[in-house]
C-alpha positions as CSV (number, residue, x, y, z in Angstrom):
1,M,42.2,-58.0,27.4
2,R,40.5,-57.9,24.1
3,D,37.1,-57.3,25.7
4,H,38.6,-54.4,27.6
5,A,39.6,-52.8,24.4
6,F,36.1,-53.1,23.0
7,V,34.6,-51.5,26.2
8,I,37.0,-48.6,25.8
9,L,36.1,-48.2,22.1
10,D,32.4,-48.3,23.0
11,E,32.9,-45.6,25.7
12,C,34.8,-43.4,23.2
13,D,32.1,-43.9,20.6
14,L,29.4,-42.9,23.2
15,R,31.4,-39.7,24.1
16,V,31.8,-38.8,20.5
17,H,28.1,-39.3,19.9
18,D,27.2,-37.2,23.0
19,F,29.5,-34.5,21.7
20,E,27.9,-34.5,18.3
21,E,24.4,-34.2,19.9
22,E,25.6,-31.3,22.1
23,F,27.4,-29.6,19.2
24,D,24.3,-30.0,17.0
25,L,22.1,-28.5,19.8
26,R,24.5,-25.5,20.3
27,F,24.6,-24.9,16.5
28,R,20.9,-24.9,16.2
29,K,20.5,-22.5,19.1
30,Q,23.1,-20.1,17.7
31,L,21.5,-20.2,14.2
32,E,18.1,-19.5,15.7
33,F,19.5,-16.6,17.7
34,R,21.2,-15.1,14.7
35,L,18.1,-15.4,12.5
36,S,15.9,-13.9,15.1
37,R,18.2,-10.9,15.5
38,R,18.4,-10.5,11.7
39,L,14.6,-10.5,11.4
40,S,14.2,-8.1,14.3
41,H,16.7,-5.7,12.7
42,Q,14.9,-6.0,9.4
43,S,11.5,-5.2,10.9
44,M,13.1,-2.2,12.7
45,G,14.4,-1.0,9.4
46,K,11.0,-1.3,7.8
47,G,9.5,0.9,10.5
48,K,12.2,3.5,10.0
49,T,11.6,3.5,6.2
50,R,7.9,3.9,6.7
51,L,8.4,6.8,9.1
52,Q,10.7,8.4,6.6
53,H,8.1,8.0,3.9
54,L,5.4,9.5,6.1
55,A,7.6,12.5,7.0
56,T,8.4,13.1,3.4
57,A,4.7,13.0,2.4
58,A,3.8,15.4,5.3
59,A,6.5,17.9,4.1
60,I,5.2,17.8,0.6
61,N,1.7,18.4,1.8
62,L,2.8,21.3,4.0
63,E,4.5,22.9,1.0
64,R,1.4,22.5,-1.1
65,V,-0.8,24.1,1.6
66,S,1.7,26.9,2.0
67,D,1.7,27.6,-1.7
68,W,-2.2,27.4,-1.8
69,L,-2.5,29.9,1.1
70,G,0.1,32.2,-0.5
71,G,-1.8,32.1,-3.8
72,I,0.9,30.4,-5.7
73,G,-0.6,28.2,-8.4
74,R,0.6,24.7,-9.2
75,E,2.7,24.2,-12.2
76,R,1.4,22.3,-15.2
77,T,2.8,18.9,-15.7
78,R,4.6,18.2,-18.9
79,R,3.1,16.2,-21.6
80,S,4.7,12.9,-22.3
81,A,6.4,12.2,-25.6
82,F,3.8,9.5,-26.4
83,A,0.9,12.0,-25.8
84,R,2.6,14.5,-28.1
85,V,3.1,11.9,-30.9
86,M,-0.5,10.7,-30.6
87,Q,-1.8,14.3,-30.8
88,P,-3.6,14.7,-34.2
89,Q,-1.8,17.1,-36.5
90,T,-3.7,20.4,-37.2
91,A,-3.0,21.8,-40.6
């Protein structure tokens, strides 16, 4: 009778061990799937951002060409506060 109890306990231990292995395998697969989706979405976002930057640069260049063809001069950039301070005083 006692030997039968040990056999049952061993069988239960094996089932628990098999369950842990299967659970671990499922967990790893789910984690890998989630990480791969996240990385693919991030790379898609980078492509969209790059496309937006290129579109913005193209729009700025078109505006500059339009102004150049229309004879509109470019505005002067302002002088920084540091450049004004470092300017020698003329008396």
